[in-house]
VEXVO-505815 format. One record per residue (C-alpha): x, y, z; residue in three letters; residue number from 1. Coordinates in Angstrom, 3 decimals. Example, Ala and Ser with C-alpha at 12.3 -4.5 7.8 and 13.67 -1.06 7.14 Angstrom:
2
SITE          u          v          w   rest    nr
SITE     12.300     -4.500      7.800    ALA     1
SITE     13.670     -1.060      7.140    SER     2
end
This chain:
379
SITE          u          v          w   rest    nr
SITE      3.168      4.604    -49.699    MET     1
SITE      0.341      7.100    -49.849    THR     2
SITE     -0.346      9.652    -47.120    GLU     3
SITE     -3.566      7.823    -46.117    SER     4
SITE     -1.625      4.561    -45.793    THR     5
SITE      0.996      6.289    -43.638    SER     6
SITE     -1.683      7.746    -41.339    ILE     7
SITE     -3.353      4.338    -41.084    GLY     8
SITE     -0.086      2.687    -40.142    GLU     9
SITE      0.566      5.270    -37.438    ARG    10
SITE     -2.941      4.784    -36.061    LEU    11
SITE     -2.440      1.022    -35.996    ARG    12
SITE      0.832      1.434    -34.118    LEU    13
SITE     -0.826      3.840    -31.710    LEU    14
SITE     -3.694      1.425    -31.037    VAL    15
SITE     -1.208     -1.427    -30.490    ASN    16
SITE      0.753      0.717    -28.016    THR    17
SITE     -2.383      1.672    -26.105    VAL    18
SITE     -3.511     -1.964    -25.931    GLN    19
SITE     -0.039     -3.079    -24.806    HIS    20
SITE     -0.007     -0.445    -22.049    ASN    21
SITE     -3.494     -1.460    -20.923    GLU    22
SITE     -2.411     -5.087    -20.615    ARG    23
SITE      0.727     -4.056    -18.720    ALA    24
SITE     -1.345     -1.844    -16.405    LEU    25
SITE     -3.722     -4.735    -15.686    GLN    26
SITE     -0.787     -6.982    -14.801    ARG    27
SITE      0.689     -4.325    -12.528    PHE    28
SITE     -2.701     -3.904    -10.853    GLN    29
SITE     -2.885     -7.669    -10.287    HIS    30
SITE      0.483     -7.604     -8.489    VAL    31
SITE     -0.483     -4.466     -6.563    GLU    32
SITE     -3.640     -6.159     -5.272    LEU    33
SITE     -1.559     -9.057     -4.012    LEU    34
SITE      0.852     -6.648     -2.299    LEU    35
SITE     -2.055     -4.936     -0.541    ILE    36
SITE     -3.217     -8.310      0.778    GLU    37
SITE      0.268     -9.357      1.978    ALA    38
SITE      0.065    -10.006      5.712    GLU    39
SITE      3.752     -9.499      6.469    ASP    40
SITE      7.114     -8.622      4.949    PHE    41
SITE      7.868    -12.243      4.036    ALA    42
SITE      4.713    -12.417      1.906    ALA    43
SITE      5.405     -8.947      0.456    PHE    44
SITE      8.895    -10.049     -0.588    LEU    45
SITE      7.622    -13.321     -2.064    ASP    46
SITE      5.221    -11.402     -4.306    ILE    47
SITE      7.871     -8.952     -5.513    LEU    48
SITE     10.468    -11.617     -6.260    THR    49
SITE      8.111    -14.425     -7.279    GLY    50
SITE      4.679    -13.434     -8.578    GLU    51
SITE      5.994    -10.290    -10.272    LEU    52
SITE      8.641    -12.337    -12.101    VAL    53
SITE      6.048    -14.830    -13.358    GLN    54
SITE      3.465    -12.244    -14.399    VAL    55
SITE      5.970    -10.271    -16.491    PHE    56
SITE      8.157    -13.231    -17.546    ASP    57
SITE     11.295    -11.727    -16.013    LEU    58
SITE     14.625    -13.373    -15.363    GLY    59
SITE     14.493    -12.273    -11.716    ALA    60
SITE     13.640     -9.399     -9.411    ALA    61
SITE     15.596     -8.195     -6.376    THR    62
SITE     14.805     -5.774     -3.579    LEU    63
SITE     17.654     -3.663     -2.192    TRP    64
SITE     16.888     -1.647      0.945    LEU    65
SITE     18.711      1.301      2.442    ASP    66
SITE     19.945      0.457      5.942    GLU    67
SITE     19.546      4.076      6.951    GLY    68
SITE     15.869      4.319      6.020    ALA    69
SITE     13.383      5.040      8.805    ARG    70
SITE     11.665      1.684      8.351    LEU    71
SITE     14.895     -0.342      8.194    ALA    72
SITE     14.778     -1.454     11.835    ALA    73
SITE     11.268     -2.889     11.488    GLU    74
SITE     12.123     -4.755      8.294    LEU    75
SITE     15.417     -6.004      9.713    HIS    76
SITE     13.469     -7.407     12.659    ALA    77
SITE     10.974     -9.026     10.275    ALA    78
SITE     13.797    -10.694      8.338    VAL    79
SITE     15.432    -11.918     11.533    ALA    80
SITE     12.178    -13.398     12.801    GLN    81
SITE     10.223    -14.668      9.849    SER    82
SITE     11.244    -13.633      6.344    ALA    83
SITE     13.046    -16.415      4.458    PRO    84
SITE     16.721    -15.846      3.849    ALA    85
SITE     16.946    -14.934      0.178    SER    86
SITE     19.495    -13.692     -2.327    ASP    87
SITE     16.656    -11.550     -3.704    HIS    88
SITE     16.753     -9.313     -0.609    LEU    89
SITE     19.798     -7.082     -0.117    ARG    90
SITE     20.851     -4.202      2.122    TRP    91
SITE     23.260     -1.274      1.910    GLY    92
SITE     23.482      2.490      1.734    ARG    93
SITE     21.940      4.491     -1.111    THR    94
SITE     24.753      7.017     -0.997    ALA    95
SITE     27.178      4.311     -2.160    GLU    96
SITE     25.794      4.323     -5.709    PHE    97
SITE     25.594      6.872     -8.476    ASP    98
SITE     22.032      5.952     -9.457    LEU    99
SITE     18.955      8.085    -10.131    PRO   100
SITE     16.892      8.826     -7.038    GLU   101
SITE     13.612      9.687     -8.754    ALA   102
SITE     13.200      8.067    -12.192    SER   103
SITE     13.613      4.426    -13.254    PRO   104
SITE     16.848      3.616    -15.070    MET   105
SITE     16.723      1.134    -17.952    LEU   106
SITE     19.537     -0.463    -19.882    GLY   107
SITE     21.886     -3.385    -20.423    ALA   108
SITE     23.451     -4.968    -17.364    VAL   109
SITE     26.990     -4.608    -18.698    ASP   110
SITE     26.552     -0.816    -18.693    ALA   111
SITE     26.509     -0.840    -14.881    LEU   112
SITE     29.580     -0.840    -12.678    SER   113
SITE     30.674     -4.102    -11.068    ASP   114
SITE     30.000     -2.546     -7.654    GLU   115
SITE     26.380     -1.706     -8.484    VAL   116
SITE     25.750     -5.081    -10.072    ARG   117
SITE     27.177     -7.006     -7.123    ALA   118
SITE     25.217     -4.948     -4.613    ALA   119
SITE     21.807     -4.849     -6.292    LEU   120
SITE     21.446     -8.282     -7.864    PHE   121
SITE     24.669    -10.281     -7.723    GLY   122
SITE     25.876    -12.413    -10.607    SER   123
SITE     23.730    -12.302    -13.758    ILE   124
SITE     24.429    -12.640    -17.466    SER   125
SITE     25.947     -9.709    -19.381    ASP   126
SITE     23.284    -10.349    -22.026    ASP   127
SITE     20.497     -9.380    -19.619    ALA   128
SITE     18.910     -5.965    -19.199    SER   129
SITE     17.572     -4.306    -16.093    VAL   130
SITE     15.064     -1.732    -14.920    ALA   131
SITE     16.178     -0.163    -11.626    ILE   132
SITE     13.243      1.461     -9.843    LEU   133
SITE     14.106      3.945     -7.060    PRO   134
SITE     11.893      3.514     -3.993    LEU   135
SITE     11.284      6.653     -1.971    ARG   136
SITE      9.234      7.949      0.917    HIS   137
SITE      8.782     11.491      2.118    ARG   138
SITE     11.406     10.763      4.783    SER   139
SITE     13.992      9.891      2.122    GLY   140
SITE     15.215      7.016     -0.095    PRO   141
SITE     14.113      3.488      0.764    LEU   142
SITE     16.114      1.508     -1.783    GLY   143
SITE     15.733     -0.010     -5.248    TYR   144
SITE     13.581     -2.643     -6.916    LEU   145
SITE     15.481     -4.229     -9.814    SER   146
SITE     13.601     -6.020    -12.590    LEU   147
SITE     15.929     -8.204    -14.639    ILE   148
SITE     15.035     -8.966    -18.254    GLY   149
SITE     16.101    -12.181    -19.956    LYS   150
SITE     17.704    -10.336    -22.871    ASN   151
SITE     19.190     -6.939    -23.756    ARG   152
SITE     16.055     -5.791    -25.562    GLU   153
SITE     13.645     -6.156    -22.639    ARG   154
SITE     14.648     -2.930    -20.871    PHE   155
SITE     16.382     -0.465    -23.154    ALA   156
SITE     17.385      3.125    -22.517    ASP   157
SITE     14.767      5.467    -23.989    GLY   158
SITE     11.747      3.263    -23.321    MET   159
SITE      8.745      4.851    -21.617    ALA   160
SITE      8.878      4.486    -17.839    THR   161
SITE      5.531      5.918    -16.731    ASP   162
SITE      4.068      2.566    -15.623    LEU   163
SITE      7.320      1.559    -13.925    LEU   164
SITE      7.465      4.857    -12.011    ALA   165
SITE      3.842      4.420    -10.948    ARG   166
SITE      4.551      0.883     -9.737    PHE   167
SITE      7.658      2.043     -7.848    ALA   168
SITE      5.520      4.570     -5.988    GLY   169
SITE      3.060      1.846     -5.050    PHE   170
SITE      5.828     -0.468     -3.816    VAL   171
SITE      7.346      2.367     -1.775    SER   172
SITE      4.031      3.032     -0.033    ALA   173
SITE      3.541     -0.693      0.479    GLY   174
SITE      6.946     -1.039      2.138    LEU   175
SITE      6.097      1.697      4.608    VAL   176
SITE      2.752      0.070      5.424    ASN   177
SITE      4.187     -3.408      5.872    VAL   178
SITE      6.990     -2.017      8.044    ALA   179
SITE      4.401     -0.394     10.290    GLN   180
SITE      2.499     -3.684     10.540    ARG   181
SITE      5.720     -5.497     11.376    GLU   182
SITE      6.414     -2.934     14.096    GLN   183
SITE      3.007     -3.518     15.692    LEU   184
SITE      3.486     -7.268     15.455    LYS   185
SITE      6.977     -6.955     16.886    HIS   186
SITE      5.719     -4.997     19.884    LEU   187
SITE      2.928     -7.461     20.609    GLY   188
SITE      4.921    -10.649     20.057    MET   189
SITE      8.344     -9.772     21.428    THR   190
SITE      9.927    -10.618     24.744    ASP   191
SITE     11.025     -7.313     26.262    SER   192
SITE     14.093     -8.727     28.053    LEU   193
SITE     15.783    -10.569     25.179    THR   194
SITE     14.235     -8.821     22.177    GLY   195
SITE     13.351    -12.260     20.767    LEU   196
SITE      9.863    -13.305     19.685    PRO   197
SITE      7.703    -14.640     22.490    ASN   198
SITE      5.931    -17.999     22.869    ARG   199
SITE      2.773    -16.824     21.111    ARG   200
SITE      4.700    -15.757     18.026    TYR   201
SITE      6.789    -18.938     17.991    PHE   202
SITE      3.778    -21.246     18.075    GLU   203
SITE      2.225    -19.338     15.183    MET   204
SITE      5.462    -19.534     13.160    ARG   205
SITE      5.897    -23.237     13.865    LEU   206
SITE      2.443    -23.965     12.449    GLU   207
SITE      3.310    -21.966      9.318    GLU   208
SITE      6.667    -23.759      8.931    GLU   209
SITE      5.010    -27.178      9.185    LEU   210
SITE      2.645    -26.293      6.358    GLN   211
SITE      5.389    -24.733      4.237    ARG   212
SITE      7.620    -27.756      4.765    ALA   213
SITE      4.794    -30.053      3.669    ALA   214
SITE      4.446    -28.130      0.410    ARG   215
SITE      8.171    -28.410     -0.326    HIS   216
SITE      8.652    -31.943      0.965    GLY   217
SITE     11.217    -31.093      3.639    VAL   218
SITE     11.541    -31.815      7.350    ALA   219
SITE     11.108    -29.428     10.263    VAL   220
SITE     13.146    -29.501     13.483    ALA   221
SITE     12.221    -27.987     16.827    CYS   222
SITE     14.982    -27.183     19.318    LEU   223
SITE     13.853    -26.869     22.935    PHE   224
SITE     16.629    -25.301     25.048    MET   225
SITE     16.914    -24.688     28.767    ASP   226
SITE     19.658    -23.021     30.793    LEU   227
SITE     21.368    -25.372     33.237    ASP   228
SITE     21.233    -24.539     36.963    HIS   229
SITE     19.659    -21.151     36.283    PHE   230
SITE     17.996    -21.045     39.691    LYS   231
SITE     21.476    -21.224     41.205    LEU   232
SITE     22.521    -18.171     39.144    VAL   233
SITE     19.609    -16.145     40.493    ASN   234
SITE     20.148    -17.359     44.067    ASP   235
SITE     23.897    -16.690     43.977    THR   236
SITE     24.188    -13.498     41.954    HIS   237
SITE     20.696    -11.988     42.022    GLY   238
SITE     17.951    -11.604     39.441    HIS   239
SITE     19.627     -8.640     37.723    ALA   240
SITE     22.574    -10.865     36.806    VAL   241
SITE     20.105    -13.608     35.861    GLY   242
SITE     18.406    -11.213     33.452    ASP   243
SITE     21.816    -10.344     32.032    ARG   244
SITE     22.485    -14.027     31.430    VAL   245
SITE     19.112    -14.522     29.711    LEU   246
SITE     19.669    -11.553     27.395    ALA   247
SITE     23.186    -12.748     26.509    ALA   248
SITE     22.023    -16.302     25.832    VAL   249
SITE     19.138    -15.080     23.684    GLY   250
SITE     21.501    -13.001     21.544    ALA   251
SITE     23.944    -15.893     21.347    CYS   252
SITE     21.316    -18.355     20.115    ILE   253
SITE     20.009    -15.831     17.584    ARG   254
SITE     23.498    -15.333     16.111    SER   255
SITE     24.145    -19.097     15.944    ALA   256
SITE     20.973    -19.844     13.959    VAL   257
SITE     20.591    -18.943     10.302    ARG   258
SITE     18.838    -15.769      9.261    LEU   259
SITE     15.182    -16.491      8.534    GLY   260
SITE     14.888    -19.300     11.092    GLU   261
SITE     12.832    -18.424     14.144    THR   262
SITE     14.282    -18.272     17.662    VAL   263
SITE     12.065    -17.343     20.617    ALA   264
SITE     12.012    -17.142     24.386    ARG   265
SITE      9.453    -19.745     25.376    PHE   266
SITE      9.261    -18.705     28.994    GLY   267
SITE     11.532    -18.408     32.034    GLY   268
SITE     14.960    -19.748     31.069    GLU   269
SITE     13.594    -21.767     28.136    GLU   270
SITE     14.297    -20.934     24.483    PHE   271
SITE     13.027    -22.579     21.300    VAL   272
SITE     13.953    -22.553     17.631    ALA   273
SITE     12.356    -23.952     14.488    VAL   274
SITE     14.620    -25.019     11.636    LEU   275
SITE     13.956    -26.384      8.171    GLN   276
SITE     16.115    -29.443      7.689    GLY   277
SITE     16.632    -33.068      8.620    ASP   278
SITE     18.140    -34.647     11.735    ARG   279
SITE     21.719    -34.120     10.527    SER   280
SITE     21.162    -30.417      9.885    ASN   281
SITE     19.399    -29.992     13.237    ALA   282
SITE     22.297    -31.661     15.031    ASN   283
SITE     24.821    -29.303     13.416    VAL   284
SITE     22.822    -26.234     14.417    VAL   285
SITE     22.108    -27.518     17.937    ALA   286
SITE     25.784    -28.264     18.557    GLU   287
SITE     26.747    -24.830     17.243    ARG   288
SITE     24.278    -23.253     19.665    VAL   289
SITE     25.454    -25.395     22.590    ARG   290
SITE     29.115    -24.537     22.033    ARG   291
SITE     28.401    -20.837     21.526    ALA   292
SITE     26.508    -20.614     24.823    VAL   293
SITE     29.163    -22.630     26.643    GLU   294
SITE     31.771    -20.117     25.425    ALA   295
SITE     29.762    -17.094     26.624    LEU   296
SITE     31.471    -14.808     29.102    VAL   297
SITE     28.963    -13.199     31.449    VAL   298
SITE     30.160    -11.319     34.516    ARG   299
SITE     28.488    -10.921     37.879    SER   300
SITE     28.342     -7.539     39.619    ASN   301
SITE     31.663     -8.244     41.355    ASP   302
SITE     33.350     -9.204     38.080    GLY   303
SITE     33.296    -12.966     38.532    ALA   304
SITE     32.510    -15.081     35.490    GLN   305
SITE     29.096    -16.746     35.593    VAL   306
SITE     29.247    -20.231     34.026    PRO   307
SITE     26.507    -20.722     31.449    VAL   308
SITE     25.542    -23.947     29.683    THR   309
SITE     22.488    -25.141     27.831    LEU   310
SITE     20.671    -28.464     27.494    SER   311
SITE     18.885    -29.054     24.184    ILE   312
SITE     16.092    -31.398     23.161    GLY   313
SITE     15.461    -31.850     19.439    VAL   314
SITE     12.465    -33.286     17.594    ALA   315
SITE     12.288    -33.643     13.809    VAL   316
SITE      9.188    -34.339     11.737    THR   317
SITE      7.990    -34.038      8.135    PRO   318
SITE      5.947    -30.933      7.531    GLY   319
SITE      2.191    -31.328      7.567    THR   320
SITE     -0.854    -29.601      6.133    SER   321
SITE     -3.200    -31.501      8.481    ALA   322
SITE     -4.146    -30.156     11.924    ASP   323
SITE     -1.240    -27.734     12.171    LYS   324
SITE     -2.049    -26.734     15.733    GLY   325
SITE     -1.979    -30.326     17.016    ALA   326
SITE      1.152    -31.099     14.971    ALA   327
SITE      2.957    -28.058     16.379    ALA   328
SITE      2.042    -28.941     19.965    ARG   329
SITE      3.152    -32.548     19.463    ALA   330
SITE      6.503    -31.459     18.032    LEU   331
SITE      7.134    -29.050     20.906    ILE   332
SITE      6.165    -31.720     23.445    ASP   333
SITE      8.525    -34.249     21.849    ALA   334
SITE     11.411    -31.762     21.935    ALA   335
SITE     10.528    -30.888     25.533    ASP   336
SITE     10.667    -34.548     26.589    ARG   337
SITE     14.026    -34.929     24.840    ALA   338
SITE     15.225    -31.865     26.765    LEU   339
SITE     14.179    -33.523     30.028    TYR   340
SITE     16.298    -36.561     29.129    ARG   341
SITE     19.248    -34.253     28.378    ALA   342
SITE     18.851    -32.731     31.853    LYS   343
SITE     18.559    -36.131     33.497    ARG   344
SITE     21.651    -37.407     31.646    SER   345
SITE     23.969    -34.695     32.927    GLY   346
SITE     23.033    -31.408     31.170    ARG   347
SITE     25.029    -29.360     28.601    ASN   348
SITE     24.208    -31.858     25.873    GLN   349
SITE     21.853    -32.577     22.978    ILE   350
SITE     19.260    -35.344     23.006    VAL   351
SITE     16.984    -36.233     20.090    PHE   352
SITE     13.400    -37.383     20.407    ALA   353
SITE     12.826    -40.954     19.233    ALA   354
SITE     11.382    -41.455     15.754    ASP   355
SITE      7.617    -40.989     15.839    GLY   356
SITE      7.695    -39.442     19.300    GLU   357
SITE      6.181    -36.242     17.886    HIS   358
SITE      2.971    -38.199     17.185    GLU   359
SITE      1.056    -37.369     20.361    SER   360
SITE     -1.191    -39.812     22.164    ASP   361
SITE     -2.661    -40.022     25.631    SER   362
SITE      0.302    -41.978     27.003    GLU   363
SITE      2.927    -39.519     25.768    SER   364
SITE      0.866    -36.595     27.007    GLU   365
SITE      0.697    -38.108     30.480    ALA   366
SITE      4.439    -38.778     30.408    ALA   367
SITE      5.058    -35.176     29.380    ALA   368
SITE      3.154    -33.931     32.406    GLU   369
SITE      5.140    -36.184     34.756    ASP   370
SITE      8.450    -35.122     33.219    GLU   371
SITE      7.560    -31.434     33.362    ALA   372
SITE      6.762    -31.773     37.077    ASP   373
SITE     10.028    -33.582     37.719    SER   374
SITE     12.067    -31.018     35.823    ARG   375
SITE     10.692    -28.203     37.937    GLN   376
SITE     12.334    -29.912     40.911    GLU   377
SITE     15.689    -30.488     39.173    GLN   378
SITE     16.334    -27.284     37.208    VAL   379
end
């Protein structure tokens, strides 16, 4: 090979590298634009673990967040209220791992310790490779974004990491921004007594769940829950004890429902939840909630136990992409009417709405008004 041929080959390789980097940069910029437009943490996470994987043909991507980070509380709240439960989102403490805190680390998966593998991305093939991107803010470490290649050659030690480091910086800034947005949303849509989302937030989430369920062909269940004889609690023990009961019940319902499913205080002593699943799944969750509340131990100011039980109305419907506002109202109304029947039948029980009852019409709306008036007298 002559010297001119050697120079030409090097130039060709250089041009190919530049073109490859330009294409990679364009793909990163595409994902970054989507992250900027993400309205909440759930959407942000979907892009990182979905769109990013498709754009770069990865095996998977996982986000691991430091529980001690300044923004952790806001993101924890977002997960509890709206982000879908996902194996792609993990939590822990950065100090637990011997990993770089500034530069991306590339290499084969089997070079990592079992502890790191289990914590960051769970069970994956030993033949895979991974790029672990440290996420940092000026206040300290935020966590790691792990990009998992389908083979050992995808991410190898010694590869250039400039674009990955740039992207990690963008994701870090995006996490801080989305956490701040979640904090503002949390403050404006949270019930101050129970710490649960309020009615406004719940109605918005229910509309979103109906549309999401329609896309995936699954059912949606609405649980409408009301404390039994709550007026008697206030009259007997005082409103301070009543508030204590409400806070305890709210926490109890939240712990009995799966992470990612929305629970809210609808108003007064009423709570609501939206679940993805059919009638059987809704019944299991509702019974778990009912039993958990029944087992609650709440004390009055003089140390006496305050009995607490809950009546639950449940309505189940296929998701819909039609008039989501009307569909959400109809589902809530159907669950509310089922709750009224649970009250009328003796309380501390679960009653399901009849099939098709969520389809509102003038007759059912009039019945709902009559039942609501009657329940005000009985509760």
